C-alpha positions as CSV (number, residue, x, y, z in Angstrom):
1,M,101.4,71.5,112.4
2,T,104.0,74.3,111.9
3,A,104.0,76.7,109.1
4,E,106.2,76.1,106.2
5,K,106.4,79.7,105.0
6,L,106.8,82.7,107.2
7,C,106.4,86.5,106.5
8,Q,109.9,87.7,106.0
9,S,109.0,90.8,107.9
10,C,107.0,89.6,110.9
11,T,107.0,85.8,110.9
12,Y,103.2,85.5,110.2
13,P,102.5,82.2,108.6
14,I,101.8,82.5,104.8
15,D,101.2,79.0,104.0
16,N,97.7,80.0,102.8
17,I,97.5,82.1,99.8
18,E,94.9,84.4,101.3
19,D,97.4,85.4,104.1
20,R,100.1,86.7,101.6
21,G,100.5,90.2,100.6
22,T,100.4,91.5,97.1
23,E,102.7,92.7,94.3
24,K,102.2,95.7,92.3
25,D,100.6,93.5,89.6
26,G,98.1,92.1,92.0
27,S,99.8,88.7,92.2
28,K,100.5,87.2,95.7
29,S,103.9,87.7,97.4
30,N,105.8,84.7,98.3
31,L,107.8,86.6,100.8
32,Y,105.4,88.8,102.9
33,C,102.1,88.6,104.6
34,K,99.0,90.7,103.8
35,Y,99.6,92.9,107.0
36,C,103.2,93.9,106.0
37,Y,103.0,94.1,102.3
38,Q,100.5,95.4,99.7
39,N,100.7,96.5,96.1
40,G,104.5,96.0,96.0
41,E,105.1,98.1,99.2
42,F,105.5,97.6,102.8
43,T,102.4,98.9,104.5
44,D,104.5,100.7,107.1
45,P,107.8,101.7,105.2
46,D,109.1,103.4,108.3
47,M,108.7,100.3,110.5
48,T,111.9,99.7,112.4
49,L,113.0,96.2,113.7
50,Q,112.7,97.3,117.3
51,R,109.0,98.4,116.7
52,M,108.3,95.1,114.9
53,I,109.6,93.1,117.8
54,G,107.5,95.2,120.1
55,I,104.3,94.6,118.0
56,A,105.1,90.8,117.6
57,T,105.5,90.5,121.3
58,S,102.2,92.2,122.0
59,E,100.2,90.2,119.6
60,M,101.6,86.9,120.7
61,K,100.8,87.7,124.3
62,K,97.3,88.6,123.5
63,Q,97.1,85.0,122.1
64,H,98.6,83.7,125.2
65,L,101.5,82.1,123.6
66,S,104.2,80.8,125.8
67,K,107.3,83.1,126.7
68,E,109.5,80.5,124.9
69,L,107.6,80.8,121.7
70,I,107.6,84.5,121.8
71,S,111.2,84.6,122.6
72,Q,112.0,82.3,119.7
73,T,110.1,84.2,117.3
74,T,111.5,87.6,118.4
75,D,114.9,86.2,118.1
76,M,114.2,85.1,114.4
77,L,113.1,88.6,113.4
78,P,116.6,90.1,112.9
79,G,117.5,87.3,110.4
80,L,114.5,87.9,108.2
81,L,114.9,89.2,104.7
82,R,113.3,92.6,105.4
83,W,115.6,93.4,108.3
84,K,118.8,91.9,106.7
85,V,118.3,94.2,103.7
86,K,117.9,97.4,106.0
87,S,121.1,96.5,108.0
88,T,123.3,96.3,105.0
């Protein structure tokens, strides 16, 4: 089974409501995971795309995921909402 919804910062699956970050009012985010977004703000506001790629790569390697999957995921990162907004 593949994830329907992915965090728009790191690609973490957010199909399960428990995996979603929170908005300022405490509601669950429809865009970002609990690791990237809390209380309506990014948990690491100074995160760069390059650093996110490094973290994602490292975490996926720890899970012994294939090189192909890691490459597909990191190739997706620049197109995610968080990184599109920063580049405009």
